[in-house]
C-alpha positions in Angstrom: 83.1 -117.7 20.3 80.1 -119.4 18.7 79.4 -118.5 14.9 82.8 -116.6 14.7 83.3 -117.2 11.0 79.9 -116.2 9.7 80.2 -113.0 12.2 83.3 -112.3 10.4 81.9 -113.3 6.8 79.0 -110.9 7.8 81.2 -107.8 8.8 83.3 -108.4 5.5 80.5 -108.4 3.3 79.1 -105.2 5.1 82.5 -103.7 4.8 82.6 -104.3 1.0 79.2 -102.8 0.4 77.4 -106.4 -0.1 74.2 -105.5 2.4 72.2 -108.3 0.3 75.0 -110.7 0.8 75.7 -110.0 4.5 71.6 -110.5 5.1 71.4 -113.7 3.0 74.3 -114.9 5.2 72.4 -114.1 8.2 69.1 -115.7 6.9 71.0 -118.9 5.9 72.0 -119.3 9.4 68.3 -118.9 10.8 67.0 -121.3 8.1 69.8 -124.1 8.9 70.1 -123.7 12.8 67.0 -121.7 14.0 66.1 -118.2 15.2 68.0 -118.9 18.4 71.2 -119.2 16.4 70.3 -115.8 14.5 69.6 -113.8 17.9 72.9 -115.0 19.3 74.8 -113.7 16.0 72.8 -110.6 16.2 73.7 -110.1 19.7 77.4 -110.2 19.0 77.4 -108.0 15.9 78.2 -104.2 16.4 75.3 -102.0 16.4 77.0 -100.3 13.2 76.6 -103.4 11.4 73.3 -104.3 12.4 72.3 -100.9 11.1 73.8 -101.4 7.9 71.5 -104.4 7.6 68.3 -103.2 8.9 68.3 -99.7 7.4 68.0 -101.4 3.9 64.4 -102.1 4.5 62.1 -103.3 1.8 58.3 -103.1 2.4 57.7 -105.9 -0.2 58.9 -108.8 2.0 59.3 -109.6 5.8 62.7 -109.6 7.0 63.9 -112.3 9.6 66.4 -109.7 11.0 63.8 -107.3 11.7 61.6 -109.8 13.5 64.3 -111.1 15.7 65.8 -107.8 16.8 65.3 -107.1 20.4 64.5 -103.4 21.5 67.5 -102.8 23.0 69.7 -103.9 19.9 67.3 -101.6 17.6 68.1 -98.8 19.8 71.5 -99.2 19.7 71.4 -99.1 15.9 69.0 -96.2 15.6 71.1 -93.8 17.6 73.9 -94.0 15.3 71.8 -93.8 12.0 72.7 -90.0 11.9 76.2 -90.8 11.1 75.0 -91.8 7.4 74.0 -88.4 6.9 70.6 -89.2 5.1 68.8 -85.7 4.9 65.8 -87.4 3.6 65.4 -89.4 6.6 63.8 -92.1 4.8 65.8 -94.8 5.8 65.1 -94.1 9.3 61.5 -93.6 9.1 61.3 -96.9 7.0 63.3 -99.0 9.4 61.6 -97.7 12.6 58.2 -98.0 10.9 58.9 -101.7 10.3 60.3 -102.8 13.3 58.5 -100.9 16.0 55.1 -101.8 14.3 56.0 -105.3 13.3 53.3 -108.1 14.1 53.3 -108.9 17.5 55.7 -106.1 19.0 55.2 -104.1 22.0 55.9 -100.6 20.4 56.4 -99.0 23.6 59.2 -101.5 24.5 61.2 -100.1 21.4 60.2 -96.4 22.3 61.6 -96.8 25.6 64.7 -98.6 24.8 65.6 -95.6 22.3 64.7 -93.0 24.8 67.0 -94.7 27.5 70.1 -94.1 25.2 72.0 -91.1 24.8 71.1 -89.7 21.4 67.5 -91.4 21.5 65.6 -88.0 21.6 67.5 -86.7 18.8 66.7 -90.0 16.7 63.2 -89.4 17.3 63.5 -85.8 16.4 65.2 -86.7 13.0 62.1 -89.2 12.5 59.7 -86.5 13.0 61.7 -83.8 11.1 59.1 -83.3 8.1 56.2 -83.2 10.3 57.3 -80.7 12.8 54.5 -78.3 12.5 52.0 -81.2 13.0 53.6 -82.4 15.9 53.6 -79.0 17.3 49.8 -78.7 16.6 49.3 -82.3 18.3 51.4 -80.9 21.3 49.3 -77.9 21.7 46.0 -79.0 20.8 45.8 -83.0 20.8 45.1 -83.1 17.0 47.3 -83.1 13.9 45.3 -80.3 12.1 47.4 -77.2 11.8 44.2 -75.4 11.3 43.4 -75.5 15.1 46.9 -74.4 16.0 47.4 -70.7 16.6 50.9 -70.8 15.8 52.1 -69.9 19.4 54.4 -72.7 20.8 53.9 -73.8 24.2 56.8 -73.0 26.7 58.4 -76.1 28.3 56.7 -75.5 31.4 53.3 -75.5 29.7 54.2 -78.7 27.7 54.7 -80.2 31.1 51.8 -78.9 32.7 49.9 -80.4 29.5 51.5 -83.8 29.6 48.7 -85.7 31.2 46.1 -84.1 29.4 43.0 -86.3 28.2 43.7 -87.6 24.6 41.5 -86.0 22.1 42.1 -89.0 19.6 41.8 -92.5 20.2 44.8 -94.5 19.3 42.7 -96.4 17.1 42.1 -93.0 14.9 46.0 -92.9 14.2 46.8 -96.6 14.2 48.8 -96.1 10.7 51.8 -97.7 11.7 53.5 -94.6 11.2 54.2 -91.2 12.4 51.0 -90.3 13.9 50.7 -93.5 16.1 54.3 -93.0 17.1 53.5 -89.4 18.0 50.4 -90.3 20.0 52.4 -93.3 21.8 55.2 -91.0 22.8 52.7 -88.2 24.2 50.2 -90.1 26.1 52.7 -93.3 27.1 55.7 -91.6 27.6 55.4 -87.6 28.1 58.7 -87.0 29.4 60.5 -88.3 26.0 57.9 -86.6 23.9 58.8 -83.2 25.3 62.5 -83.8 25.1 62.1 -85.0 21.4 60.0 -81.9 20.7 62.4 -79.5 22.2 65.2 -81.1 20.2 62.9 -80.8 17.1 62.3 -77.3 17.8 66.3 -76.5 17.9 66.7 -78.3 14.4 63.8 -76.1 13.0 65.6 -73.1 14.4 68.8 -74.4 12.9 67.1 -74.5 9.4 65.6 -71.2 9.7 68.9 -69.4 10.5 70.7 -71.6 7.8 72.8 -73.2 10.4 74.1 -76.8 10.6 73.0 -78.1 14.0 76.5 -78.2 15.2 76.6 -74.4 14.5 73.6 -73.9 16.5 75.2 -75.4 19.7 77.8 -72.5 19.4 75.1 -69.9 18.8 74.6 -67.5 21.7 70.7 -67.4 21.2 70.8 -71.5 21.1 67.7 -73.3 22.0 68.5 -75.4 25.0 66.9 -78.8 25.4 65.6 -79.8 28.8 68.3 -81.5 30.9 66.4 -84.7 31.9 67.2 -88.1 33.4 66.4 -89.9 29.9 69.5 -90.4 27.5 71.8 -89.7 30.4 72.1 -93.0 32.0 73.0 -95.5 29.4 75.3 -94.3 26.6 75.0 -96.0 23.2 77.1 -98.9 22.6 79.3 -97.3 19.9 82.9 -98.3 19.2 85.5 -95.4 18.9 86.0 -96.4 15.2 82.5 -97.0 14.3 81.7 -93.6 12.8 84.5 -94.2 10.4 83.4 -97.7 9.5 80.0 -95.9 8.5 
């Protein structure tokens, strides 16, 4: 296998907690052998190791690794980020914004790749967790202004009936390379995934209101069921059985 020694070195550094050293080893490879070599190594690294590097984003500098990741590689990493149990979601939001909205990227390619994996809608719900009320307002009114929302959530049937309504906001008005732009792209470019994400987000909000862990909610008789759609069913995330313990 090409670059086997570098892959083993990178994994050892990550296991030891030296994320900076692991990233430096990958950057040195790109400097020495070119971007193609880096892309080959990233393809061979397990998603958990790719995640360990990219979640330590730094807004002050561009990362060659973030620039080289394909939508599929990124999606496989994103869907296992929850294993870090970062309640602030700051790492998740930071790396998603920095990669999905990187210069020259097609945000929809990344969104679709995430949605195609089991756990993708949940990862997106985690991303929007702190903005739940404003995302609900957006689903109901087409704007993020909660003042216009009367507090009544649309049913799943109404969400689907409203899925292809004309946009009240142009994408240029919310092009912040952040949560508003991502919500706009989801609702108007991938409405099925937007609805699935929102139903998961509601379940999370309900768990919080009841003082339950999300795992406990699944056992609650009054649980909030998410829709049984095709998205996230066909392509399980590429996770080795021992990856959770590694994280």
